[in-house]
C-alpha positions, 0 to 999 in steps of 0.5 A: 291503711284503709283501717287508720283512715276509717278510725280517723274519719269516725273520730273527726265526725265525733269532734264535729258533733262535740269538739271537747269529745275527750274519747276522740281526741284520745283516739285521734292521739293514739292514731296520729302518734302511731303515724308519727303525725306529730304536727297534726296532733299538736294542731289538733290538741291546740284546737281542742284546748281552745274549745276546752271549758273545764280546768281540768281538761285545759290542765290535761291538754297543756300537760300533753302539748308539753309532753309532745313538745318535749318527747316528740317533737324535740323542742324543750323550750316550748315543752316547758312553756307548755308545763309552765302553762299547766302549773299556773293552772294547777301549781301543785300538779305532780305529774308537771313537776316531774316533767319539769324536773326531768327536763331540768336533769337532762341536756336540753334547757335545763336552766329554763326548767329549774327556773319555772320550778324555783319560785314554787319549791322555794315558796313551799320551803321544800329545800332539798328540791330547791338545793337540786335546782340551784345545783342544775343552775350551777352545772349550766352557768359559765357566769362565774358571778352568777355561779358564785351567787347560786352556791352562796344560796346553797350555802345558806339553805344547807346551814339555816334550813337544813343544819348542814353546815358541812355541806354549806362549807363545801358549797362556799369552797366551789364558789371561792374557786369560781371567785377567789377574789370575793371577800364575802366568800372568804368571810363565810368560809372562815365562819363556817371553818369555826363551826365545823372545824375544817381549817385544814380543808380551808387551808387546802383550798387557799393553797391551791388557789395560790398554785393556780393563780399567777398574779403576785398580789393576790398570792400574797394575800392568800398566803397571808390568809393561810398563815393567820389560819395556820397560827391562830387556829391550827395552833401551828407557829412553824407552818405560819412562819413557813408561809410567811416567808412564801409571802417575802419570797413574792413580795420582799417588802410586804410589811404584813409579813414582816411584822407577823415574822417579827412576831413569830420569830421573837416568840420562838427565839429565833434570834438570827432571824428576827434580827434580819427581819428588823433590819428589812423593816428598817430599810423600809422606813425613812425616819422618825420615831418608828425607825428608831424604834426598830433600830433600838429593838435591833440594838438590844437584840444584838446586844443581849441574844446575839452577843455581838455588842461591838455590832450593838454599839455601832446600832446605837451610835446610828441612833444617837446620830438622828437622836442625840438625847435618846434616853434609852440608848444613852442608858444602855450604853452605859451599862454596856460601858461596864461589862466590855472590853477596854476597846469597846467601853473607849468607844462608848466613851467617846459617843457619850462624852460630848453629849454629857458634857454638853447637857452638864450630866456630871455624875453620869460622865463620872460614872461612865469614866469610872466603867471605862477606867475599870475595864482598862488595864494598867497603862498610859491610857488607865492613867489618863482616865484616873486624871480625868476622873480626879479632875472631874470629880473636883472641878465639876462635883466639887468632891475633893474627897472623890478627886483625892482618892483617883489621884492617889490611885494614880499615884499608887499605879504610877509611883513616878507621877510627879502631878499625882503626887503633887496633886494628892499632897495639895488636896490632902492640904485642902481637905486634911486628909494627912493620914490618908496621904501617908497611906496612899504614899506608902501603898505607892511604896510597895511596888516596883519603884524607881530610885528617883520616884522612890526618894520623892515618895519618901520624902512626902511621906516623912513630911506628911507624917512629921509635919501634919500627923506628929508621927516621928517614928514613921517619918523618921523611918521614911527619912532613914530609907531615904538615906539607904539610897543615899547616905549624904541626902541633904534634905532626909539628914536635915529632917532627921537632925530636926526630928533627933533634936527635938526628940532629945535622941543624942546618939542618934543625933551624933550620927546624923550630924557626923553625916552632914559634916562629911558632906558640909562644904562651906567653912561656916557650915563645918564650923556650925556642925562641929560645934553642934556636934560638939555639944551633943557629944558633951552635953547629951552623951557625957563624953569628954573633949574630942579630937577636932574631927569629932569622929567624922570620917 
């Protein structure tokens, strides 16, 4: 103790003589430090600083004061202030810089120390140390926006000045974790992912945020971004599809996900899924061209890929109820009418017939009837269609030829149709189609025909051949077939009488006259026919006088 006071007294005496005596100050520093008299030492150093003249002395004293505050007095804020004043005198002083860096990596006021060094290293373009300081600030900052700003600065330095885009990407991933809503951060992350091919790590970061956040709209936004990256950058349509499906699990009405799934399902040929997503989109649209467009796509998909024509027709019908003149729908239905069952074809016809009639589209209505007729089996419904085709052809299309053809087709299928027989014969007279008429009747007679109908057809055939074609042979044949069913048929007998008389076929004529006599009722008819038969026998066949009965049974 006595030794301490002796040394202290001598040093104080020297300072009284020369307040800037460095040796005395140093000795007192050691004495005060050894005795733990740190506040006395601080007073000594402060007083010495006030009396110091040389910059070097100022620097050394300020640095010593800073160290005293840092290590002995445990006040990092005052230590930093002292070091800051030292750097103001000598910005390049390495000892002071190291002291501040030591505090920055400690636990007492690290951010304050880092802020003192930041402008120095930034001015010197010492990017490694500057990034290190920013990391210190990030580690000791609770403010999320401030952390994002610092990490963004780190990323910019890593990419721009250190040519380390991977490190920049990592910094931005951390920034994204702090604020996943920052679009600037997300845009920069995507750009760097493109540079570094770090798409999978980016997807992982986005997925982690989806799992962390509880806000549904935010989850939707992130999942849509994930899906887009999976599809466009990673080339995984399956993963993208799964992500967009997750979006719809969160928000069933999200249109972005619906449009994306629409495209993905169509590209992958997932037609049932595509149909469902089209239905969902249709439900969200009140009306107008956009809704019609979706309904039309759904109809064509249902028709062509799901092979459910009745359902497609129902969809097309819904479109026509809102847009009766939708040309594309009308064309699709017209196409279907020729390739579907009779039931569906009839349904299509019922939809389109009033539209075509109202618009005067007679040729298209004709084609519609024709398609339906071709799809309909023989029977009452088909017969009605054939008659409508014939009427349309004649009345609206002014085409007697097509009308004749359809009435003829109906007669062949329905030989008992008196109207068809009458109409075809009438049209033959109008257009001179007697040969065609004869062919129609002949075709009708080839099938199974009731006796009553057969007689009428044979008589019509015979008349056409006899009166208009001059074909006595075919006429004779037809009349004889009538007589096979009823040998007393007066119309056939009279016609054959005429044919045989005109052709001088005496033997055949004699036979016919005998048959007519057998059925004669009045005396006048009997007398006339008897006279004629006698003349035929005498003059035509060279036979002598006959018995009054002339061989008639």
